[in-house]
N, C-alpha and C positions, 0 to 999 in steps of 0.2 A: 525461032521466036522464043523469047524468054517469058516464062510464067511469072506473073507478078502476084505477090501476097501482101496482105496488110501486116501479118506477123509471121516471122519464121523463127522456130524454136530449134536451136542448134544443140542437139542432145535430147534424147527421149527418156530421161530418167523419171523417177517417181513423182517429182514435182511438176513435170511437164503437163500432166493431165489438168492441173488447175488452170493452165493457159488455154488449152484447146477446148476445155469444157465450160470455163467460166467467163470467156470473152465472146459473147454472141455476136452474130451478124458481121463477122470479119472472115476474110479469107486467111486461113492458117495452114502453114506447112510445118512438118516436123521432120528433121533430118537425124537419122540414127543408124550407125553402122552395126550395132550389136542388138541386144534385146530391148524391145520397147518396155519401159517400166524400170529400167536400170538394174543395178545389181542387188538391191535390197530384197526383192521378192524371190530371186532365183539363186544367188550365190552368196548371200550375206545375211541380212537380218532374219529372214524367215527360216531358211534351212538351219541356221545356227541355233535358233530358239527351239526348233523341233528336236534337234539332237540333244540340246541341254535338257529339254523336258524328259526325254527318255533316260538320260543319265541321272537326273534328279529323282525320278520314280524308282530307279534301281537303288539309289541311295536310301530312299524312304523304306523300300522293302527290306533292306538290310537292317533297318532299325525296328522292324515291325514287332519283334519279341519284346524289346525294351519299352515299346509304347503300349504293350498289352494287347496287340492286335492278333498275335499268334501265340501258341503254346511253346513253340520252339523256333529257333532262328531258321528261316527258310533258305534253301539254296537258290542262287540266282541263275543257275544254268551256265552253259558255255558262253563266255563273253563274245566269242567270235560269231556265234549264231545270233546272239542278241544284237550285236552290231549290224549284222546284215539286215535284220528286221528294222532296226532304227534308221539305217540308211535308206531303206526302201520307203519308210514312212516320210522321211525327210524329203525324198524326191516327189512323193505324192503331194505333200503340202506345198512344195514349190513348183507344182505343175510340170515336173520333169524338165524344168528350164525352158518351157515352151511359152512364148509370148503371144500366141495367136489370139487369146482372149483379149489381151490389151490392144492388139491391132484392130480387132472387130469393134471394140469400144471407141477407139479413135475414129474409125471410119464412120461410125454411127453419129459422131459429133459433127461430121461434115469437114473435118480437117483432112489433109492429105499427108501420107507418109512417104518420105523418100529414103529408101535404104541405101546407105553408103556413108562415106566419110565426108563431112562438110568442111569447106575452107572458105573463109571470108575473102572475097576478091576485090573489095573496095567498098566505099559507102553505098549501101543499098544493093549490093550484089554478093552472091554466094555460089560457089561451085560444089557440086556433089560428085565425088568419085564413086561410081557404081561398082559393086562387088565383082561383077562379071566383066568389067572393063568399060571404058567410055565415061563421059561426063555429062552432067546436066547443069545448066545455069538457071538460077531462080533469082528473083528480085524481091527485096523486102523494104517495107516502110519502117517497121520496128523489128529489131532482132533481140531475141532472148537467148543468152548463152547459158547452157545448162549441161555442160559436157562432163560433169562429175569429177572423179579423182581416180588415181591408180596407186597400187601398193608401191611403197618405197623399197628399193633394193639397195641396202647399204654397201659401201665399198670395202668389203672384207676379203682378205686374201684367201683364195681358194673357193669362194662361195659358188663360183660358176662350175666347179668340178665335182660338186656333191649333189645328191638328190634333195631338192628343195620343193616346198610348196609356198604359195601365197595363201592367204585366208580363203580367197575365192576358190582356189584349187582344192584346198582341204575340204571345203564344204560342198564339193560336187564329186568327190572321189569315193569309190567303194572300198578303197584300201584301208586296212586297219594295221598300221605298223606296230611291231612289238615294242619298239623303242622310238620315242619321239622327243625331239628338243623343240621348244617354242622360244623364239627370240623375240622378246618384247613383253613387258608386264603391264601393258595397258588393258583396256576393256576387251579388245579382240583376243589378245594373247591369253588372258586369264580365262575367258569363256571357253576357248578351244582347248586349253590345257585341261580344264575340268571335264569337258565333254569327252575327250579321248580317254582320260584317266578313268572315267566311269565305266569304260568297257575293257578294263584290264590292260590298257597300254601303260608302259613305264614312261612317265613324262618328266622331263627336266625343263623347268621354266627359268629363263635367263633374262634378267633386267639390269641395265646399267645403273639406274638410280638406286638409292639406298632403300627404296620401298616400292611396292606395287602401286599401280595407278597413282603415279607421283604427283599429278596435278590436283589430287583430291586431299582431303584432310588426312594427316598422318595416321590418326587413330583408326580410320576405316580401312586404310591400306594394310595396316598391321593386322587387323581382325581378319581380313580376307587372306593374307599370307598364312596365318595360323590355320584357317579352315582348309586351304589347299594342301598345306603340309600334312594335316591330319588325314587326308585322303591318300597319302603316299606320294604326292607330287614333290619332287626335289626342287624347292624354290631357292634360286640363287640370285638374291638382290645384291646391288653394288658390284656386279660382275659383268664384264664385257666379253663378247666373243671376239677373239683376236685373229683366229685363222681357222681354216677347215682343210681337211684333206680326205680323199677317198679311204674308206675302211671296209672291213669285212661286212658285206651286206648293206653298206650305206656310207656313213661318214664318221670321222673322228674330229671332234671339236676341241680346240685349244682355248681355254678360258683364262681370263686375267687373274684368277685366283691360283693359277699354276696347275690346275687339274685338266685332265682330258676326259671327254665324255664320248662314248661310242653310241651312235644312234643309227636307226634305219633311215630316218628322214628328218630334215630340219624344216620347221614351219617358221617363215619369216613374217613377223607381225609388228614392225617397228613404226608404222604410220603410213599415211597416204599423202600424195601430192596432187594439187589441182591439175586437171587435164587441160593445159593451155598451150602446149607446144604444137606448132605446125597447124594452127587453125586460122592463120592469116590476120592476127591481131594488128600486126604492123601496118597492114593496108588501110586501117582506119585510125592510125596514129597512136596505137596502144603498145606498150611493151609488156610482155608476159613476165610476171614476178613469181618468185617461189612461194609467196604466201597467198596468192590468189588475186582476183580482180577487185579493185577498190570500188565500192558502191556507196551511194547515199542511202538514207533511210527508206526511200521509195524503191530501191533496187536498181536505180540507174547507174550505169558504169561511169565513173568519173573520167572526164577527158574525152568523151565520145557523145555523139548526138544520136538519139533514138536507139541506143543500145542498153540492154538490161542484163542482169545476171541473177541466177538463183542456184542454191545448192553448194556443193563442195568447192566449186570454182571461186567462190567469194572468200574462202578461208575463214568464214565465220561459223563457229559451232558446227562442225561437219557431221551432222546427223540427218537421217531421213526426215524427221519431224521438222528440222530447221529448213530443209529444202522445200517441204510442203508449205511452211509458213511464209517463206520468202516468195514462193511462187504465187500464193494467194495475194500477197501484197502487190506484186508486180501485176497480176491479173486485174486487181481493183484499179490500179492506176491506168492500165491500158483501156479499161472501160470508161475512164474519165472520172473515177471516184477516188480522190486523193486519199492515200493511206500510207502510213509509215510503220516500219517494223521497230519493235522494242525488244532488245535481246537480254534484258535484265533477268528474265526468268525462263530461259531455255533449259530444260532438264537434261541431266546426264545420267546414264544408267549403265550398270554392268550386271548382266543377267546370270550371274553365278549363283551358287547356293552356299552361303548366304548372298543375297543380292546386295548391290551397292547402288545408291542413287543420291544425286545432289542437285541443288539449284542455287543460282546466285553465286556469291563469292565465298572463298574460304576465309578463315580467321586471319591468316597471313596476308591475303590480298586486301582485306578490309583495313588492317593496320597500315599497310603500304599506302593506302588511299587517304590516310590521315583521319579515319573515322574514330569516334569515341566508342570503342568496341566492348561489348559485354557478351560473354559466351556461357551458355549453360548446356549441360549434357544429361542424358538419361540412358541407363542400361535397359535394353528391352527385356532382359531376363528378370527384371524386377516387376514386370507386369503380371497380373493374374493369368492372362492369356498365355504367357510364356510357360507358366507352370502346367496348364492343361495340355499344351501342345508339345511340351518337351523341348522348348527353345532354350538353348544353353548360352547363347551369346548373341549380341546385337547392340547397336549403339545409335543414338540420335544426338546430333550436335546442332545447336541453334546459335547463330551469330547475329547479334542485333546491333543497331546503331542507337546508342543511348540518346543522343540529341534529337534524332528524328522519331524515336520511339517505334521503330519498325524492324522487322527481320530483313537482313540483307543476304543471308545465306543459310542453307540447311543441308546437312548431310545425314544419310542414314545407311546403316548396314544391318542386315538381318532378313528374316523371311518376309517376302513381299515388299521389300524396301522400294521397289520400282512403283508400287501402288501407294505405299505409305507416303511418298513424297508429294502426292497430289495436293494435299492441304497446303503444303509449303509453297508449291508453285503459285497457287492463287494468292497466298499471303505476300510473297515477294513481288509478284507482278502488280497487284493492286495496292501495295503498300498499306495493308490493313494494320492498324495500330496493334501493338503487342497487347495492350490492355483489353482490346476486343477479342483477340485470339485466346487470351487467358480465360475468357468467360464462355468459350465454346464447350458444349456438352458432347462427349463422345460415348458410343455404346460400350457397355461393360458385359463381359470381358472382351477386350480387343487390344491389339498391339498399338492402334492409333491413339489409345489413351496415354501412350508414352509422351505425347506432346504436353500434357497438362502440367506435371510438376515443373519442368524447366520453364514453361511459359509463365507460370505463376511467379517463379523466382525472378524472371526477367521483368515482369510487370512491376514487381516490388522495387526493382533497381532503376526504374525509369523516373 
C-alpha cells in the first residue's frame, strides 16, 4: 500500500521547516538522506561563524595594547591549544552535527520524516531508497524540491592524488594543518582562509580572477585583500591552480604564475552546484540544468505541474536566507495565499574582519542595464566612531538611479558591515527615495552615520 501525502518535501534543508510548520492541516512528508536542517547549522554557516568569532577575538586581543586596554601587548598562547578550544566550541554551537532536535521539531509539527535518498518515479510518485536497504514508495499531490547543493570539484590534474578538503570537511575537522592552500577567493574561501590564519596556520589563498570576491565592487574586494595580506595570508589573485602532486606531508601545487607551493592540505572552495542529478526529474518531463531549476515568482517549477522548488536548487542567490525566503513564498502559495518573491534586495555577506556586505546591483551591473548611474562613497575611517574604536579602513559605496531617485545597490566593507547593510536592504527593497534617506537621523557616534554624507550628495544630484 502506498502512503499518500498532500505535500512531499524532497530534501530537508533549512528552508524545509517553513513548509512543514507553515502549511497547516495537510499531510506532509519530508525525505532526507543526511541531516535534517541541511548543511548551514552543522557544517557551513554556523560552525564557520563560530570559528571566525574565535579568530576575530584573538585578533582583537593582539591589538589590546594599541587600543589602551592593556599596559603591554599580551601573549595569545599556543595557537594549537587555542584551536582545539575553538574547534570544541564550534562543535558545541553546531550541536555536534546532531540533528535530533530538528527531527523532534518536525515530528511535533505532525509531518513525517523518511530517512533515505528520494527519487521521483513519475507524476505524483516518489521512491525512497532506505539507508539499510529496501525501498518505500510514497505519493504526493504537491512536490517541493529542496535538495540543496554540493561543492564543485574542478578538473585539475592531480587533484585526486593530494589531501583535499571541501568547506564542509574543513568545518567539521579537528585538524589544524601547518600549511593550508585555499582555492577560491569568494566568500567561503576568504572566511576560511582568515579563520585558519587566525590560529597560526600558514595560508595561501588562490583566486583565478584579478580580485577577491569578484562579483562585488572592486574597491571592497581590494580592501579585503589588503586586510588578509596584513594578517600574513599569501593572497594570489589572477592566479590559477594548474596541477597538483603529492609532496612531503601533503601536496605540491603548481600555479599559473610559475611558482610551486608546498602545503599539508588543499581546501577547495570554488563554488557549489545544485543537487539535481539522479533525483528522477526526467520522469516528470524536466531536464536537470547546471544552473538550477527554473521557477516562477511563486516558486513553481516551470514545465511541471504541482512541482515547486526552493533553495540552492533554483540557482537564485544561493544563501540560507534566500532558501528561507523562497520556502516562505512556496508555503504561502500552498496555503492558498498568493505570494511572489522579489529578489532585488537579497543581501550578500562575507563574515571576515573587516566584513563585506552588499545588496542590489553593482555600479558595473547598473550601467550594463542602461541606468543613469550616480555613485557616491564614504570612508568609514572618516567617522567619529572610527576614531574612538580604532577603525583604520572601511568603505561604503552607494549606487543610485538618477531618473528614479532611488538606490539600486549598496556595498560596505568594514567592522559590522553585515549589520550596517540593513538600512540599505530596506532602502533597495522598498525603493525609498534618496531624498527621504538623506533626511534620516542616525545616532552619534556610530558607523552608520557614514550613510549621511554620500546620501546628501546623491540627493543634491537628483
